[in-house]
N, CA, C and O of each residue as an XYZ file, in Angstrom:
648
protein
N      12.149    -16.284      4.989
C      11.650    -14.942      4.726
C      11.284    -14.840      3.246
O      12.013    -15.313      2.375
N      10.155    -14.222      2.987
C       9.672    -14.013      1.625
C       9.548    -12.517      1.391
O       8.978    -11.797      2.211
N      10.082    -12.054      0.275
C       9.900    -10.644     -0.105
C       8.714    -10.580     -1.051
O       8.704    -11.219     -2.103
N       7.716     -9.798     -0.661
C       6.528     -9.638     -1.488
C       6.503     -8.242     -2.107
O       6.822     -7.245     -1.457
N       6.119     -8.202     -3.368
C       5.999     -6.947     -4.097
C       4.524     -6.643     -4.302
O       3.780     -7.460     -4.845
N       4.113     -5.467     -3.866
C       2.754     -4.996     -4.123
C       2.804     -4.103     -5.353
O       3.506     -3.092     -5.370
N       2.057     -4.482     -6.376
C       1.931     -3.653     -7.574
C       0.523     -3.084     -7.594
O      -0.432     -3.740     -7.177
N       0.404     -1.849     -8.087
C      -0.913     -1.220     -8.163
C      -1.204     -0.797     -9.600
O      -0.305     -0.636    -10.426
N      -2.492     -0.627     -9.860
C      -2.957     -0.222    -11.185
C      -4.155      0.689    -10.974
O      -4.983      0.438    -10.098
N      -4.251      1.744    -11.770
C      -5.392      2.658    -11.675
C      -5.553      3.379    -13.000
O      -4.641      3.418    -13.825
N      -6.725      3.943    -13.181
C      -6.979      4.815    -14.325
C      -6.793      6.243    -13.821
O      -7.555      6.714    -12.977
N      -5.779      6.925    -14.342
C      -5.505      8.306    -13.951
C      -6.019      9.231    -15.038
O      -5.738      9.031    -16.220
N      -6.769     10.241    -14.637
C      -7.279     11.228    -15.587
C      -6.602     12.569    -15.321
O      -6.898     13.240    -14.332
N      -5.696     12.948    -16.209
C      -4.994     14.238    -16.163
C      -4.153     14.450    -14.902
O      -3.849     15.588    -14.546
N      -3.772     13.349    -14.216
C      -2.892     13.431    -13.051
C      -1.795     12.379    -13.170
O      -1.889     11.456    -13.978
N      -0.754     12.532    -12.353
C       0.341     11.573    -12.304
C       0.894     11.516    -10.883
O       0.469     12.275    -10.011
N       1.836     10.617    -10.661
C       2.539     10.491     -9.373
C       1.612     10.295     -8.175
O       1.708     11.010     -7.178
N       0.717      9.318     -8.288
C      -0.176      8.957     -7.184
C       0.633      8.219     -6.117
O       1.297      7.222     -6.402
N       0.564      8.729     -4.879
C       1.295      8.110     -3.773
C       0.643      8.508     -2.448
O      -0.131      9.465     -2.400
N       0.958      7.769     -1.361
C       0.424      8.166     -0.053
C       0.830      9.597      0.277
O       1.938     10.025     -0.046
N      -0.072     10.337      0.924
C       0.152     11.757      1.192
C       1.173     12.020      2.293
O       1.732     13.114      2.366
N       1.426     11.028      3.157
C       2.364     11.273      4.253
C       3.180     10.022      4.567
O       2.830      8.906      4.184
N       4.293     10.255      5.286
C       5.143      9.150      5.741
C       4.381      8.240      6.706
O       4.622      7.034      6.753
N       3.464      8.825      7.472
C       2.714      8.078      8.478
C       1.457      7.406      7.938
O       0.559      7.070      8.709
N       1.381      7.206      6.629
C       0.222      6.579      5.987
C      -0.029      5.192      6.592
O       0.905      4.421      6.811
N      -1.289      4.893      6.855
C      -1.679      3.570      7.357
C      -2.047      2.687      6.167
O      -2.999      2.974      5.442
N      -1.289      1.618      5.975
C      -1.574      0.651      4.909
C      -2.507     -0.409      5.479
O      -2.288     -0.891      6.590
N      -3.546     -0.776      4.732
C      -4.481     -1.804      5.174
C      -4.352     -3.018      4.272
O      -4.636     -2.959      3.076
N      -3.908     -4.144      4.881
C      -3.651     -5.364      4.139
C      -4.509     -6.512      4.631
O      -4.885     -6.562      5.802
N      -4.816     -7.431      3.736
C      -5.426     -8.710      4.077
C      -4.256     -9.653      4.334
O      -3.328     -9.700      3.526
N      -4.272    -10.413      5.445
C      -3.133    -11.245      5.817
C      -3.534    -12.715      5.959
O      -4.641    -13.036      6.390
N      -2.596    -13.603      5.582
C      -2.815    -15.049      5.656
C      -1.610    -15.705      6.319
O      -0.468    -15.360      6.016
N      -1.859    -16.651      7.225
C      -0.810    -17.399      7.908
C      -0.240    -18.448      6.946
O      -0.997    -19.171      6.298
N       1.079    -18.531      6.854
C       1.700    -19.529      5.984
C       1.726    -20.923      6.602
O       1.904    -21.908      5.886
N       1.550    -21.025      7.923
C       1.575    -22.328      8.588
C       0.283    -23.108      8.370
O       0.309    -24.278      7.988
N      -0.846    -22.448      8.616
C      -2.136    -23.146      8.543
C      -3.051    -22.615      7.433
O      -4.162    -23.113      7.253
N      -2.587    -21.611      6.696
C      -3.352    -20.977      5.613
C      -4.622    -20.264      6.063
O      -5.502    -19.981      5.251
N      -4.716    -19.976      7.356
C      -5.855    -19.225      7.880
C      -5.728    -17.771      7.455
O      -4.667    -17.166      7.610
N      -6.815    -17.202      6.913
C      -6.807    -15.799      6.538
C      -7.507    -15.008      7.628
O      -8.599    -15.365      8.070
N      -6.858    -13.919      8.058
C      -7.451    -13.068      9.093
C      -8.751    -12.490      8.526
O      -8.778    -12.059      7.374
N      -9.845    -12.474      9.329
C     -11.135    -12.029      8.805
C     -11.220    -10.526      8.493
O     -12.102    -10.102      7.747
N     -10.324     -9.733      9.050
C     -10.373     -8.279      8.838
C      -9.068     -7.791      8.216
O      -8.053     -8.488      8.233
N      -9.117     -6.589      7.673
C      -7.907     -5.937      7.189
C      -7.060     -5.560      8.404
O      -7.602     -5.219      9.456
N      -5.737     -5.618      8.264
C      -4.836     -5.202      9.334
C      -4.123     -3.927      8.905
O      -3.892     -3.704      7.716
N      -3.783     -3.107      9.863
C      -3.154     -1.813      9.606
C      -1.652     -1.913      9.863
O      -1.217     -2.451     10.882
N      -0.865     -1.383      8.920
C       0.593     -1.383      9.051
C       1.100      0.025      8.734
O       0.698      0.636      7.744
N       1.987      0.525      9.591
C       2.531      1.874      9.427
C       4.049      1.789      9.324
O       4.686      1.124     10.141
N       4.634      2.452      8.336
C       6.085      2.429      8.115
C       6.875      3.041      9.271
O       8.046      2.711      9.463
N       6.242      3.931     10.045
C       6.948      4.649     11.106
C       6.904      3.937     12.455
O       7.623      4.315     13.380
N       6.064      2.908     12.571
C       5.914      2.216     13.850
C       6.512      0.818     13.770
O       6.194      0.044     12.867
N       7.389      0.501     14.732
C       7.960     -0.840     14.791
C       7.628     -1.468     16.133
O       7.553     -0.790     17.158
N       7.431     -2.783     16.101
C       7.101     -3.539     17.304
C       8.153     -4.629     17.505
O       8.816     -5.053     16.558
N       8.291     -5.067     18.742
C       9.253     -6.123     19.025
C       8.725     -7.476     18.593
O       7.545     -7.788     18.756
N       9.633     -8.278     18.033
C       9.303     -9.654     17.657
C       9.776    -10.535     18.805
O      10.939    -10.451     19.199
N       8.900    -11.383     19.353
C       9.273    -12.172     20.537
C      10.259    -13.292     20.212
O      10.962    -13.764     21.105
N      10.324    -13.727     18.953
C      11.189    -14.848     18.590
C      12.637    -14.458     18.320
O      13.502    -15.333     18.277
N      12.922    -13.190     18.141
C      14.300    -12.772     17.859
C      14.795    -11.812     18.913
O      14.024    -11.014     19.446
N      16.089    -11.885     19.218
C      16.663    -10.992     20.230
C      16.753     -9.577     19.670
O      17.533     -9.311     18.756
N      15.956     -8.680     20.221
C      15.992     -7.292     19.812
C      15.458     -7.025     18.416
O      15.588     -5.913     17.903
N      14.858     -8.036     17.795
C      14.310     -7.856     16.448
C      13.031     -7.035     16.503
O      12.242     -7.144     17.441
N      12.843     -6.213     15.481
C      11.603     -5.449     15.370
C      11.024     -5.631     13.971
O      11.720     -6.027     13.035
N       9.752     -5.336     13.857
C       9.060     -5.412     12.573
C       7.948     -4.373     12.576
O       7.506     -3.921     13.633
N       7.504     -4.001     11.387
C       6.409     -3.031     11.283
C       5.062     -3.680     11.592
O       4.101     -2.997     11.945
N       5.002     -5.009     11.456
C       3.768     -5.734     11.743
C       4.119     -7.059     12.400
O       4.882     -7.852     11.847
N       3.559     -7.298     13.586
C       3.746     -8.565     14.295
C       2.357     -9.125     14.561
O       1.483     -8.426     15.073
N       2.161    -10.395     14.209
C       0.828    -10.986     14.273
C       0.911    -12.428     14.765
O       1.782    -13.191     14.348
N      -0.004    -12.783     15.655
C      -0.108    -14.168     16.103
C      -1.394    -14.730     15.519
O      -2.477    -14.204     15.773
N      -1.278    -15.794     14.739
C      -2.433    -16.413     14.080
C      -3.443    -16.887     15.122
O      -3.076    -17.520     16.112
N      -4.695    -16.580     14.893
C      -5.749    -16.984     15.815
C      -6.000    -18.480     15.826
O      -6.530    -19.003     16.807
N      -5.632    -19.184     14.760
C      -5.882    -20.623     14.667
C      -4.703    -21.442     15.194
O      -4.877    -22.249     16.107
N      -3.509    -21.248     14.636
C      -2.363    -22.073     15.028
C      -1.460    -21.403     16.065
O      -0.525    -22.025     16.569
N      -1.735    -20.150     16.378
C      -1.021    -19.369     17.405
C       0.438    -19.067     17.057
O       1.190    -18.629     17.927
N       0.848    -19.284     15.833
C       2.222    -19.000     15.423
C       2.407    -17.494     15.225
O       1.554    -16.821     14.645
N       3.539    -16.978     15.718
C       3.832    -15.557     15.535
C       4.523    -15.345     14.181
O       5.425    -16.094     13.803
N       4.086    -14.327     13.476
C       4.650    -13.966     12.176
C       4.907    -12.462     12.172
O       4.392    -11.727     13.015
N       5.708    -12.021     11.211
C       6.009    -10.597     11.154
C       6.267    -10.142      9.725
O       6.500    -10.945      8.822
N       6.218     -8.833      9.555
C       6.495     -8.231      8.251
C       7.195     -6.897      8.470
O       6.932     -6.189      9.442
N       8.089     -6.574      7.545
C       8.861     -5.348      7.663
C       9.048     -4.732      6.279
O       9.395     -5.419      5.319
N       8.810     -3.419      6.198
C       9.060     -2.706      4.951
C      10.559     -2.712      4.668
O      11.368     -2.771      5.594
N      10.926     -2.653      3.405
C      12.339     -2.563      3.028
C      12.924     -1.300      3.662
O      12.344     -0.223      3.517
N      14.055     -1.405      4.360
C      14.650     -0.231      5.006
C      15.022      0.848      3.985
O      15.652      0.563      2.966
N      14.626      2.076      4.272
C      14.980      3.200      3.418
C      14.247      3.284      2.090
O      14.426      4.245      1.343
N      13.431      2.294      1.792
C      12.708      2.307      0.517
C      11.322      2.906      0.707
O      10.560      2.481      1.576
N      11.011      3.887     -0.111
C       9.696      4.525     -0.046
C       8.809      3.957     -1.141
O       9.315      3.411     -2.122
N       7.486      4.075     -0.990
C       6.590      3.620     -2.056
C       6.880      4.377     -3.349
O       7.164      5.575     -3.330
N       6.806      3.671     -4.460
C       7.059      4.294     -5.763
C       5.769      4.951     -6.267
O       4.736      4.287     -6.360
N       5.820      6.244     -6.591
C       4.625      6.916     -7.108
C       4.130      6.238     -8.393
O       4.925      5.825     -9.238
N       2.818      6.132     -8.518
C       2.203      5.547     -9.723
C       2.060      6.670    -10.747
O       1.324      7.631    -10.522
N       2.766      6.547    -11.874
C       2.793      7.637    -12.849
C       1.802      7.433    -13.988
O       1.306      6.328    -14.212
N       1.528      8.510    -14.694
C       0.625      8.465    -15.841
C       1.179      7.567    -16.940
O       0.418      7.069    -17.769
N       2.500      7.351    -16.960
C       3.109      6.460    -17.952
C       2.610      5.018    -17.793
O       2.557      4.264    -18.765
N       2.250      4.647    -16.576
C       1.781      3.288    -16.299
C       0.257      3.192    -16.327
O      -0.295      2.133    -16.031
N      -0.420      4.263    -16.673
C      -1.882      4.341    -16.621
C      -2.555      3.064    -17.133
O      -2.360      2.662    -18.280
N      -3.354      2.432    -16.257
C      -4.077      1.227    -16.639
C      -3.246     -0.041    -16.618
O      -3.747     -1.106    -16.978
N      -1.983      0.043    -16.205
C      -1.089     -1.123    -16.143
C      -0.587     -1.282    -14.703
O      -0.498     -0.308    -13.955
N      -0.264     -2.512    -14.334
C       0.313     -2.721    -13.010
C       1.745     -2.187    -12.984
O       2.510     -2.381    -13.930
N       2.096     -1.510    -11.885
C       3.447     -0.979    -11.689
C       3.868     -1.244    -10.246
O       3.031     -1.179     -9.346
N       5.155     -1.543    -10.002
C       5.632     -1.801     -8.640
C       5.350     -0.610     -7.726
O       5.542      0.544     -8.109
N       4.889     -0.914     -6.505
C       4.543      0.132     -5.549
C       5.427      0.052     -4.302
O       6.049      1.043     -3.919
N       5.485     -1.131     -3.664
C       6.338     -1.295     -2.497
C       6.674     -2.759     -2.272
O       5.996     -3.657     -2.772
N       7.751     -2.981     -1.499
C       8.216     -4.333     -1.181
C       8.231     -4.512      0.331
O       8.610     -3.610      1.079
N       7.807     -5.706      0.764
C       7.754     -6.015      2.199
C       8.383     -7.387      2.431
O       8.116     -8.335      1.693
N       9.228     -7.483      3.473
C       9.793     -8.767      3.893
C       8.812     -9.425      4.854
O       8.431     -8.828      5.861
N       8.402    -10.653      4.546
C       7.426    -11.355      5.381
C       8.030    -12.625      5.958
O       8.750    -13.349      5.271
N       7.731    -12.890      7.222
C       8.164    -14.117      7.896
C       6.930    -14.816      8.459
O       6.319    -14.342      9.417
N       6.575    -15.933      7.862
C       5.468    -16.746      8.362
C       4.082    -16.273      7.953
O       3.080    -16.849      8.378
N       4.013    -15.239      7.137
C       2.715    -14.736      6.683
C       2.832    -14.243      5.257
O       3.933    -14.055      4.739
N       1.694    -14.035      4.630
C       1.634    -13.410      3.315
C       0.512    -12.397      3.323
O      -0.531    -12.613      3.939
N       0.731    -11.300      2.640
C      -0.346    -10.355      2.435
C      -1.039    -10.749      1.135
O      -0.385    -11.050      0.137
N      -2.367    -10.743      1.162
C      -3.134    -11.207     -0.011
C      -4.036    -10.125     -0.591
O      -4.623    -10.322     -1.655
N      -4.156     -8.999      0.082
C      -5.004     -7.922     -0.410
C      -4.506     -6.586      0.097
O      -3.701     -6.519      1.026
N      -4.993     -5.520     -0.525
C      -4.629     -4.163     -0.124
C      -5.830     -3.261     -0.340
O      -6.445     -3.271     -1.406
N      -6.159     -2.479      0.681
C      -7.260     -1.522      0.606
C      -6.640     -0.124      0.592
O      -5.947      0.242      1.541
N      -6.872      0.666     -0.464
C      -6.219      1.967     -0.570
C      -6.829      3.079      0.273
O      -6.577      4.255      0.010
N      -7.627      2.733      1.283
C      -8.222      3.783      2.120
C      -7.130      4.649      2.726
O      -6.005      4.196      2.936
N      -7.467      5.872      2.997
C      -6.498      6.828      3.517
C      -6.308      7.964      2.525
O      -6.925      7.974      1.460
N      -5.468      8.907      2.870
C      -5.267     10.088      2.035
C      -4.013      9.929      1.177
O      -2.923      9.649      1.677
N      -4.201     10.115     -0.125
C      -3.142     10.032     -1.120
C      -2.926     11.424     -1.707
O      -3.670     12.358     -1.408
N      -1.906     11.551     -2.538
C      -1.695     12.796     -3.263
C      -1.287     12.467     -4.696
O      -0.802     11.373     -4.985
N      -1.494     13.432     -5.580
C      -1.082     13.300     -6.971
C      -0.876     14.702     -7.541
O      -1.141     15.703     -6.875
N      -0.403     14.755     -8.779
C      -0.041     16.027     -9.406
C      -0.731     16.156    -10.757
O      -0.764     15.201    -11.534
N      -1.285     17.342    -11.041
C      -1.888     17.593    -12.341
C      -0.835     17.544    -13.440
O       0.206     18.191    -13.322
N      -1.085     16.790    -14.503
C      -0.107     16.644    -15.583
C       0.177     17.975    -16.262
O       1.337     18.334    -16.465
N      -0.864     18.704    -16.610
C      -0.699     19.954    -17.357
C      -0.224     21.112    -16.478
O       0.609     21.914    -16.900
N      -0.752     21.198    -15.259
C      -0.527     22.388    -14.428
C       0.528     22.223    -13.343
O       1.085     23.211    -12.864
N       0.807     20.982    -12.952
C       1.708     20.767    -11.821
C       1.040     20.995    -10.480
O       1.703     20.958     -9.443
N      -0.277     21.233    -10.485
C      -1.035     21.441     -9.255
C      -0.969     20.171     -8.396
O      -1.209     19.068     -8.887
N      -0.641     20.339     -7.116
C      -0.605     19.201     -6.195
C      -1.982     19.026     -5.567
O      -2.530     19.950     -4.966
N      -2.525     17.835     -5.717
C      -3.793     17.482     -5.070
C      -3.425     16.613     -3.876
O      -3.064     15.448     -4.039
N      -3.518     17.182     -2.667
C      -3.020     16.497     -1.471
C      -4.106     15.833     -0.634
O      -3.819     15.302      0.440
N      -5.346     15.854     -1.107
C      -6.452     15.265     -0.347
C      -7.185     14.220     -1.187
O      -8.414     14.232     -1.265
N      -6.441     13.332     -1.805
C      -7.044     12.299     -2.642
C      -7.493     11.151     -1.747
O      -6.663     10.453     -1.165
N      -8.805     10.954     -1.637
C      -9.381      9.916     -0.785
C      -9.940      8.802     -1.669
O     -10.905      9.007     -2.405
N      -9.322      7.619     -1.588
C      -9.717      6.494     -2.446
C     -10.603      5.476     -1.719
O     -10.796      4.362     -2.205
N     -11.133      5.853     -0.568
C     -11.947      4.914      0.219
C     -13.175      4.440     -0.550
O     -13.600      3.297     -0.385
N     -13.742      5.291     -1.376
C     -14.923      4.926     -2.173
C     -14.542      4.254     -3.491
O     -15.412      3.908     -4.290
N     -13.225      4.068     -3.718
C     -12.779      3.407     -4.937
C     -12.427      4.352     -6.070
O     -11.828      3.941     -7.064
N     -12.799      5.628     -5.926
C     -12.430      6.601     -6.944
C     -12.387      7.998     -6.342
O     -12.912      8.240     -5.255
N     -11.749      8.914     -7.070
C     -11.642     10.303     -6.638
C     -11.735     11.178     -7.882
O     -11.111     10.881     -8.901
N     -12.514     12.254     -7.802
C     -12.617     13.206     -8.909
C     -12.526     14.627     -8.358
O     -12.940     14.905     -7.232
N     -11.968     15.521     -9.188
C     -11.814     16.915     -8.799
C     -11.689     17.722    -10.095
O     -11.877     17.194    -11.192
N     -11.372     18.999     -9.947
C     -11.202     19.854    -11.125
C      -9.918     20.648    -10.963
O      -9.693     21.262     -9.920
N      -9.077     20.641    -11.985
C      -7.824     21.382    -11.981
C      -8.101     22.775    -12.553
O      -8.243     22.943    -13.764
N      -8.175     23.768    -11.664
C      -8.497     25.138    -12.077
C      -7.457     25.703    -13.048
O      -7.811     26.337    -14.042
N      -6.180     25.471    -12.757
C      -5.113     26.028    -13.599
C      -5.160     25.477    -15.027
O      -4.955     26.216    -15.989
N      -5.430     24.179    -15.157
C      -5.450     23.544    -16.487
C      -6.847     23.536    -17.098
O      -7.017     23.159    -18.258
N      -7.845     23.950    -16.322
C      -9.250     23.946    -16.766
C      -9.688     22.585    -17.288
O     -10.250     22.471    -18.377
N      -9.417     21.549    -16.483
C      -9.824     20.200    -16.887
C     -10.124     19.328    -15.671
O      -9.578     19.549    -14.590
N     -10.992     18.339    -15.856
C     -11.285     17.420    -14.756
C     -10.086     16.508    -14.489
O      -9.310     16.189    -15.390
N      -9.960     16.105    -13.240
C      -8.906     15.171    -12.844
C      -9.550     14.056    -12.035
O     -10.607     14.240    -11.432
N      -8.899     12.895    -12.030
C      -9.474     11.800    -11.261
C      -8.611     10.563    -11.214
O      -7.662     10.406    -11.982
N      -8.969      9.684    -10.285
C      -8.356      8.370    -10.119
C      -9.507      7.389     -9.967
O     -10.405      7.603     -9.152
N      -9.486      6.313    -10.746
C     -10.551      5.303    -10.647
C      -9.998      3.919    -10.968
O      -8.844      3.773    -11.370
N     -10.833      2.919    -10.784
C     -10.496      1.511    -11.086
C      -9.177      1.081    -10.444
O      -8.329      0.474    -11.100
N      -9.012      1.394     -9.176
C      -7.797      1.031     -8.445
C      -7.778     -0.473     -8.205
O      -8.766     -1.039     -7.737
N      -6.667     -1.122     -8.521
C      -6.494     -2.560     -8.280
C      -5.087     -2.808     -7.739
O      -4.199     -1.962     -7.848
N      -4.913     -3.989     -7.156
C      -3.584     -4.362     -6.677
C      -3.331     -5.836     -6.946
O      -4.258     -6.619     -7.150
N      -2.055     -6.192     -6.942
C      -1.683     -7.608     -7.009
C      -0.384     -7.819     -6.252
O       0.505     -6.967     -6.260
N      -0.290     -8.966     -5.600
C       0.917     -9.335     -4.852
C       1.680    -10.375     -5.650
O       1.082    -11.226     -6.309
N       3.015    -10.305     -5.588
C       3.850    -11.311     -6.227
C       5.147    -11.420     -5.424
O       5.443    -10.569     -4.585
N       5.901    -12.457     -5.687
C       7.212    -12.608     -5.051
C       8.165    -11.594     -5.662
O       8.201    -11.419     -6.880
N       8.937    -10.926     -4.809
C       9.861     -9.886     -5.299
C      11.175    -10.532     -5.772
O      12.082     -9.829     -6.220
């Protein structure tokens, strides 16, 4: 089993605490088989609230179960129990910061697509922006209370051993 740490980096403009908007957020990862090094051609979806049975273990479950199309080996991944994603704060602006950890068996995640709805908070006003959509790679809005533009851009990720 390998524990992988996903770190994220973004340019935050007048906002902080960027995180998925809901517990049921769908994470989209690029996945690679550790047996044959085959990379799945598409992004795969993983949800913290959904668990599937692993056929190789008695009663074992995982958030993601995958059978490699090339070598047919079954692999799985599971989020750390009870651990939530760490909000990306303005203190880390432009720097990589730990986001989440996943236990992987027989696979590695090699990419992350931030599509989906995120939320963040205005630094000056405390206004919650709950409809942050990063599918286009950036998000911009206006904080009425603070009378200033807000935004998230240049989103990047990196995987490392935890």
